[in-house]
N, C-alpha and C positions, 0 to 999 in steps of 0.2 A: 821686279823691279830692282833694276841696283840703279844705285846713286848717282847722278849724273854727272858726267864728264869734266861739267864746268864748275864742282863741288871736289876739290882736291883735298886731301888730307892736308890739317896743318901741322907742323912742324911748332914745337916748344918759340913760344915768343914771348917776348911780353904781353903782348892782344889778351885777352880773357878768352877761353877756353871752355870745351865741355867735352865727352865722353860720352860713346851712344854704345853699350854693351847689354851684354844678360848672355838670355836667350836667342842670340845673333847669329850669324852666318859672318859679317862682316861688318863688325863693330870699326869706332872711326872715333877720328878728331877733331872739331865744329872748332871755329871759330866765328866772330859775327860776322866777316864780313863771308866768310865760305858761305854763311844763307844766307845772305845779299846775293850772290852769286851766284848760286846753285840750284834756286829752289824760289820759283812766281811770288810772288809776294803781295799778299792781299792787308786788306786795311778792314781793322774794326775801333767805333764811336763804341768808347766803353762808361759806363757808373757803374760802380758801386762806395759800396759801406765799406771804411777802413773803423777800425776797433780804437787805435789810435788817434788818427784824426777828420774822423768822419768820409761826407759824401767827398766821393774822387772823381772829376772825368779826362780823361785821357783819351788819344788816340795813337792803337800801334799801329805794328804795320809791320811784318814780319811771313815769315812762309806758316804752314799750314804745322800741326804735329805731326801731321798721320804722315804727309809725306814724306817726312825725315828719318821717321822710324824704319816706312819700309825701303829707304837706302836700306840698312842695315840688315833687312833680309829676317827677320822675325824666324822664330822655330817653328812658325806653324804649317799646315795647307790652309794658304787664304782660299781655295776655291770651300775647305770645311767652318761654314762658318759655326759649328758650335767649338773645336777646335781653334779659330781665335776668339772667342767670347770670351778663354778660358783666360788669356794673356793680360798680364797687368803691367802695369809701368809707375816707376819710383823715380821720381822731378826729385832731386836738391838744390840747396841754394850754399851761397858763398858765404849768405849770413847764418846760416847753423837751421832752414824754414826748411821744410818738405814733405810733401805730399805722395797722395793714391790716384791713378788714375785704371777704369778698366780699357781694355781697348773697344769695349763696346763704344764706349762712348766715345771714340775719335772716326769710328769705320764710317763708309757712307752708307752699311748692307743695315747699320744697329740710329743711334742718335747720329753720328756727323754733327758734332756739335763743332764749330769753327774754329777748336783752339789752336794759340799760335805760338810758337819761339821769336817773340818781339826781336827784331834789329834795330826798331827803333819805337820812342818813345815822343809824343807833341813833334816833338822837326826838331831833338835831338837822336845824334845815332848810339847805339847802344855798345860801340866797340871797346873801350875801355872797362864798361862796366861789366859788360857780358847779360847775353839775351835774359832776357824775362817769356819767360810763360803766365801766359794772360788765355782766359776765361772769361771770353764775356759772354756767358750764361749763368755766370754765378751773382751773383747778386752781393756776396760782400767777396774783400781781396784773400780770404784767408791764401787760395790759389794759387793766389799770385805771386811765383817764383823768381825770383831775382837774382840776377850774374849765378845764370843758372850755370853748378857742377861736372853733374851727370846726370844721366839715363839710364835709366836700365832696366831690360825689358825682357818678365817669363811671365812662366804656367804660374798660376797660382797649385799651391800644393798642398792641401785638404795638412794641417798639425797634428800630431799625436798626441793624444787627450793624457 
């Protein structure tokens, strides 16, 4: 799957952007506007517990993380499930928060979690502040990453003892 032609590569501007890189054939940089224009938008009504401010209720809109990352052409054989299942995604935010997901969480053949790269929070467009990772199935908000700056994807490598 290639990146939709309606989602051009972002050029450096004042708009918040993030890079998709790692073990991919087509690394790219996107803004929130690129996400909105290039991929189908999905909605998620979520409730999660925040350690600092309690229960949060929000409505998010944006493309599926799976669809965006597939456009970068991760370096696995898409027909081999075991090859896909060894890939990870590391997401970094502008506030210094990070999280790691497995490919199996977002892959339709595995968990098929509807994880979003939000372009809108409630009724607010996120163009100026950047996209947010939204994990609707999580009960706590620890993996909700604000102002995404980077999404790295690559294969798990066993660390030497």
